[in-house]
N, C-alpha and C positions, 0 to 999 in steps of 0.2 A: 558564514554558515556553510558547512559542508553540503555539497549537492550530489545526489545519486539518482540514477535512472533505473527503474525496474520495469521489465516487461512480464506481465502475468498472462500465461496461456492456460485456458481451461481445455483439457483434452478429454475426449470420450472414446473409449475402446469397446469394440464388439467382443463376442465370445472367443474369437480367434486372435485377439490382441492387436487388431488393425484399427486405425483411426476411423471411426464411423461417421463419415461426413454426410451420408444420405439419410433421409428420414426413414428409409426402409430398414436400416440396420437396427438391431436391438442392442442398446447400450448395456454392457455388463460392468464397466468400471469407469469412474469419472475422477479426475484428479487435476491438480494445478501444478505448474512449474513456474519458477521465477528465474528469468534470464537463462532458461533452458535447464535448470536444476530442480529436481524433485526433492522435496523436504529440505530446501536450502536454508542456510543460516545467514542472518544479517547481523553483523557485529556493529554495535554503536557504543560510544563512550557515555558514561553517566554524566548527568548535569550539563549536557551539551545539546544545542539545537542542530537538527539536520533537516535539509529540504529534500523531499523525495518527489520525483516526477514518476508517476505510475501510469503505464499504458496497459490497457486490458484488451485481450483478444480471445474470442470464442467463436469457432467456426459454425456453431449452431445458433449464434446470435443471442444466446441467453445472457441477460444482464446478471451482474453479481453485486451483492452488498458486502463490502469489506468491513470486517469487525476488528477494530484496532484494540490492542490491550488497554484496559481501563487504568492500568498502573502507570501509563505514560500519558503525557499531554499530546493531543493530536489537534493541530490547527489547520483548517481548510483555507488554502490560499487562492487556487484558481482551478477552473475546469475547462479543458480544451483550449487553453491559452488565454481564457478570459478571466481577469482578476475579479474577485468578489468585491461587492460594494464596500464592505468594511473588512479590513484585513487585520489580523486573522479572525476566524470564528471557530470556536471549539466544537469538535465532533468526536463521536465514538464509533459511528458507522457512516458509510456513504455508499450509495448505489452508483454503479458505473456500467455503461453499455459497451458492447464490443467496438473496438476502434477508438474509444474515448481515452482521454488522459486526465489525470488530476494532479495537482500540486498540493502537497501538504508539508507542514513542519512538524517534526517529531521530537519530543523531549522526554527522556526517561531518567529518573533520579536514582533509583535503587538498582544495584547489580542483580542479575538473575536471568532466567530464561522465560521468555514470553511468547505467545503464539498469535500470529496474524491469521484470522480465520475467515471463511466465507459464511454467508447467511445460512448455509446448510451444515455448518459446523465442521467443514472439511478444513484441515490445516493447510495453509498456503505457504507459510515460512515460519521459522523460529527466529525471534529477535533476541539476540544475546547482548545484554547490557554488560559490557566488559570493561573493567578498570584499566586493562592494557590497551584498549582501542584508543586511537588518536583523538584527542579532544579538539573541537573546533570552536571558534568564537563566532559571535553574531547571533541575532535573534530576529524572529519575524515581527517583533514589536518595535515601537519607537523607543528612543532612549529612556523616556519616562515610564515605560512599561505599558503604555496604552496602545489600543488598536489604531490603525491609520486608514485613510480613505485615498485610493489612488486618484490621480487627476487624469481625466480622459480628454 
């Protein structure tokens, strides 16, 4: 399974376009960047699982709820390096606090353009399901297609 790392930063700008880190600043614009890119694109192959490790940072310590496209299967694997009791478990949203990370598996079958959004409906990135993207093998499931339980 192809593995990727994404760092999502939530930036807040004041009226002068400066990062407003203090609570005294009035926020005029708020947006997300992924790996330093605004409105970035994530290309994935159709009918192929990918493992994404997502780290979230917000200087204002606001948590975010990530809303994954419902056209794709999203499976929750781990949070802050701790495996779930049963792996995988299906999700469409997940809340994450600043400095935390999550591990998910993503599978999209149909070609097209999908949006990863925040709970406030702000676009974080565009997921492009592209027939030209490199297909990867592997799955978060056991060979029989069932979930598994990690041994601690």
